[in-house]
N, C-alpha and C positions, 0 to 999 in steps of 0.2 A: 826694902826699897830696891836692892840689887836684883831680886827676883823679878820685880815689875819691869826693870830696864831690860833684863834678859828676855822676858816674854815679849816685850815690845820690840826688841831687836829681832827676835825670831819671826814675829809677824811681819815686820818691815822687810826682812830678808825674803820671806815666802811671797809677799806681795810683789817685791821687785822681780823675783824669779818668774812669777806668773805673768807680769807685764812683759818681761823680756821674751818669754816663750811665745806669747801671743803675737808680739811684734815680729819675731823671727819667722813664725809660721806665715803671717801675712806677707812678709817680704819674700819668702820662698814661693808662696802662691803667685805673687805678682811676677816673679822671675819665671816661673813655669808658664804663665800666660804669655809673657813676652817671647819666650823660646818657642812656644807652640805657634804663635802668630808669625814668627819669622822663619819657621821651617818651610822648606821648599819640597814639594812632591817631586821625587826623582823619577825619571823615565828609565825603565829597565833597558839595559844595553847588553850587547854581546860583542866580545873582542874578535876581530878578524886579523889574523897575522898575515903580513905581506912579507914574502921571503924571496928576494931577488937572487939569493945565493951568490955564487961567484960570477954569474953572468951580468947581473945588475945589482951590485952590492949596495949602492946608495938608495935602493928602494926597499930595504929591509926595515920594517916598522910594524906597529900595531895600530889599528883604527877601531873606533867604536861605532856600532850601528844600532839603531833603535830595535828593540826586541819586543815582540808580543806573542802570546800563545797562538800557535797555528800558523806562524809566518813561514813562508817558503824561502828556499835559498835565493831565488830570483828577487823576491821582495826585500830580503835582507841586504843583498848586494846593491840593488838599486837605491835603497834607502841610505846607504853609506855616504852618498854624495861624492865618492871618490872613485868608485868602480863603475865603468860604463860597459853596458852589454850590447851585443849585436841587435839589429832590428827585430829578429825573431826571439831574442832573449835566451838563446841557448848557449852562448859563449861569451867570454869576456873580451872586449875590444881593447880597453886600456885601464890602467890603475894609476891613479894620481897623475893623469894625463900622459902616461908613458905607454905608448903602443909598441908592440914587438914586431920585428920583421918576420918574414915567412919561415925562417929557420927555427923560430921559437914560438911557444904558445903558453898561455896561462893555464896552469893546472889547479885543481881544487882538491884539497885534502879535508876530509871530515873525520875527526878523531884519529888522525894519522893515516887514514886509508884514502887512496885516490878515488875520486868520483869520475867515472868515465861514461856512465849511462846517458843516453839521449834525454832521459827524463830527470836527470839530476837536479835541474833548476826547479822542478816542482816538488822536490823533497821537503818535508816539513822539518824545520830546525827546532831542536830543544834548547832550553836555556843553558844547559851544562855542556852542550856540544862545543868542540874545539875546531874552529875553521881556520884554514891557512890557504892563501893564494900563493902559488909558487911559479917561478919561471922554469919552463922545461924546454928541452930541445925537441923539435918536431921530428917524428920518424921519417927517414928518407925512404922513398919508394924505389 
């Protein structure tokens, strides 16, 4: 009689484990579906460092701009919503609504190197590039 109870107990235990494992799998599947449905597709961004240095120290921060493959420096800066360019799109007029006087200008560093070429705004930016907008003193003539 004890062996029958033992066998019945083992079957009951196996049946319980089977039911629990099926229930847990269903629960995990439903959690995965909820998680999948609530995930938001993120837009790739690139950070642009703003460095006012000692001249405009309260302007030192980092902003994010939308990034897509093949984007030019001009498109990236215009897309930031914070950086305003000249009408011809060749230079920066203001950053975060801060315009500089004639003794200063906005410089652009790409991976630590200054961009000075007239065609710099047409340069294609890569996702791993490091951009920094800096305040520089204008050269006196």
